[in-house]
C-alpha positions in Angstrom: 90.9 99.9 105.9 86.9 99.5 106.0 86.8 98.2 109.3 89.5 100.7 110.5 87.3 103.3 110.1 84.1 101.7 111.1 85.5 101.8 114.4 86.9 105.4 114.2 83.0 106.3 113.8 83.6 107.4 109.7 80.5 106.7 107.7 80.6 103.7 105.9 80.5 104.4 101.8 78.1 103.0 99.5 79.7 99.7 97.0 78.5 103.0 94.3 80.6 105.7 95.5 83.9 104.3 94.5 85.2 106.4 92.8 87.2 104.7 90.7 84.6 102.8 89.1 81.1 103.1 86.9 78.3 101.0 87.9 75.6 99.5 85.9 72.8 97.7 86.0 71.5 95.1 83.5 68.5 92.8 83.2 69.0 89.9 81.4 66.3 88.8 78.8 66.3 84.6 79.4 65.2 84.8 82.6 64.8 88.3 84.1 68.0 88.8 86.5 69.7 91.8 87.1 73.2 92.0 88.0 75.9 94.7 89.3 78.3 95.7 87.2 81.6 97.3 88.3 83.9 98.8 85.8 86.8 100.1 86.3 87.5 103.0 84.9 91.6 102.7 85.2 91.7 99.3 84.0 89.2 97.7 81.6 88.0 100.8 79.5 90.4 101.3 76.1 91.0 104.0 73.9 89.7 104.3 70.8 91.1 105.1 67.7 88.6 109.0 67.8 89.8 109.5 71.8 87.5 108.0 73.1 87.4 105.2 75.8 85.3 102.0 75.6 84.7 98.6 77.4 83.1 95.8 75.8 81.7 93.1 78.8 79.8 89.9 78.7 77.8 90.0 81.5 76.6 86.1 82.6 73.8 86.7 85.7 73.9 84.1 88.5 70.4 83.0 88.4 69.7 81.3 84.4 73.6 82.4 82.9 72.1 84.0 80.6 74.2 86.4 78.4 74.0 90.1 78.3 76.8 91.8 76.1 77.3 95.6 76.6 78.6 98.1 75.0 79.8 101.7 76.4 81.2 104.7 75.0 82.8 108.0 77.2 84.7 111.3 77.0 88.2 112.2 78.8 86.0 112.9 82.1 83.9 109.7 82.1 81.3 110.9 80.8 78.8 108.2 78.7 78.6 109.0 75.7 76.4 106.1 74.2 75.1 103.2 74.8 74.7 99.3 73.4 73.4 95.9 74.8 72.9 92.8 73.0 70.4 90.3 75.2 68.4 92.3 77.7 68.0 96.0 79.5 69.2 98.4 81.5 68.2 99.4 84.6 67.8 100.9 87.8 69.8 100.5 90.9 66.8 100.6 92.4 65.8 97.7 90.1 68.6 95.8 91.7 67.7 96.6 94.9 64.6 95.0 94.8 65.0 92.3 93.2 68.5 91.4 96.2 65.7 92.2 98.8 62.6 90.2 97.2 65.8 87.4 97.4 66.1 87.8 100.6 62.6 87.1 102.1 62.0 84.1 99.5 65.3 82.2 101.5 
């Protein structure tokens, strides 16, 4: 469908503009690789006993296969209530883009 929008002159969407996804970026402690994490709102979130939504995800980067575990909690409107991370840290989209640009120039 994206190709049809491009042909007809529609505005191209950023991958981070997905209305059904929550996007996070994590840097692993093992080698510092930053990974983009996509969480599908309707398929990956579970309902906890207290009525909040949560997801637990193990992220493996593609550089050194370092593992990072994240646990996120949300209210019913998908507003983040809490976050936990083991084996890494949350970073910004800009840090991820800088890593991507650096990888392209080093090829």
